[in-house]
C-alpha positions as CSV (number, residue, x, y, z in Angstrom):
1,M,17.8,-4.9,15.7
2,D,18.3,-8.2,13.9
3,L,17.7,-9.5,10.4
4,L,14.1,-10.4,11.1
5,F,13.3,-6.7,11.9
6,W,15.1,-5.5,8.9
7,G,13.5,-8.1,6.7
8,L,10.0,-7.2,7.9
9,T,10.7,-3.5,7.5
10,L,12.2,-3.6,4.0
11,G,9.3,-5.9,2.9
12,V,6.7,-3.5,4.1
13,V,8.5,-0.4,2.6
14,G,8.7,-2.2,-0.8
15,K,5.0,-3.2,-0.7
16,V,3.9,0.4,0.3
17,L,6.1,1.9,-2.4
18,L,4.5,-0.4,-4.9
19,G,1.0,0.6,-3.7
20,F,1.8,4.3,-4.0
21,T,3.1,3.7,-7.5
22,V,-0.1,2.0,-8.5
23,I,-2.2,4.9,-7.0
24,S,-0.1,7.5,-8.7
25,V,-0.5,5.8,-12.1
26,H,-4.2,5.6,-11.6
27,L,-4.4,9.3,-10.7
28,K,-2.5,10.3,-13.8
29,I,-4.8,8.3,-16.1
30,V,-8.0,9.6,-14.4
31,K,-6.8,13.2,-14.8
32,E,-6.2,12.7,-18.5
33,H,-9.8,11.7,-19.2
34,K,-8.8,9.9,-22.4
35,I,-10.8,6.8,-21.5
36,D,-14.5,6.4,-21.0
37,R,-16.4,6.9,-17.7
38,L,-16.8,3.2,-17.0
39,V,-13.1,2.7,-16.9
40,L,-12.5,5.8,-14.9
41,K,-15.1,4.6,-12.3
42,E,-13.4,1.2,-12.1
43,M,-10.0,2.9,-11.7
44,R,-11.3,4.9,-8.8
45,K,-12.5,1.7,-7.1
46,E,-9.0,0.2,-7.7
47,R,-7.4,3.3,-6.1
48,N,-9.6,2.9,-3.0
49,L,-8.7,-0.8,-2.8
50,A,-5.0,0.0,-3.1
51,I,-5.3,2.6,-0.3
52,L,-7.0,-0.1,1.9
53,G,-4.3,-2.6,1.0
54,I,-1.6,-0.2,2.1
55,L,-3.4,0.4,5.3
56,F,-3.6,-3.4,5.9
57,I,0.1,-3.8,5.1
58,V,1.0,-1.1,7.7
59,V,-1.3,-2.4,10.4
60,G,0.0,-6.0,9.8
61,Y,3.6,-4.7,10.1
62,V,2.8,-3.0,13.4
63,L,1.1,-6.2,14.7
64,E,4.2,-8.3,13.6
65,L,6.5,-6.0,15.4
66,M,4.4,-6.2,18.5
67,F,4.3,-10.0,18.3
68,Y,8.1,-10.3,17.9
69,G,8.7,-7.9,20.8
70,Y,10.1,-5.0,18.8
71,L,7.2,-2.7,19.9
72,A,5.7,-2.7,23.4
73,I,2.1,-1.7,24.0
């Protein structure tokens, strides 16, 4: 394994951790119910987009590994 592999891997891990952090904050705020319904609805949308973003990051990572020859199909 070379520096490119480790750079891609650490970059993806950092982005996914950031995404999970955003999702966990949104979940805590939604559970508290101290804000109005409109904001709660918007936060649920943002949570779903964050999950989709994490999925795209992971799929992109797998495609990059395949392109650079670290994964064989």
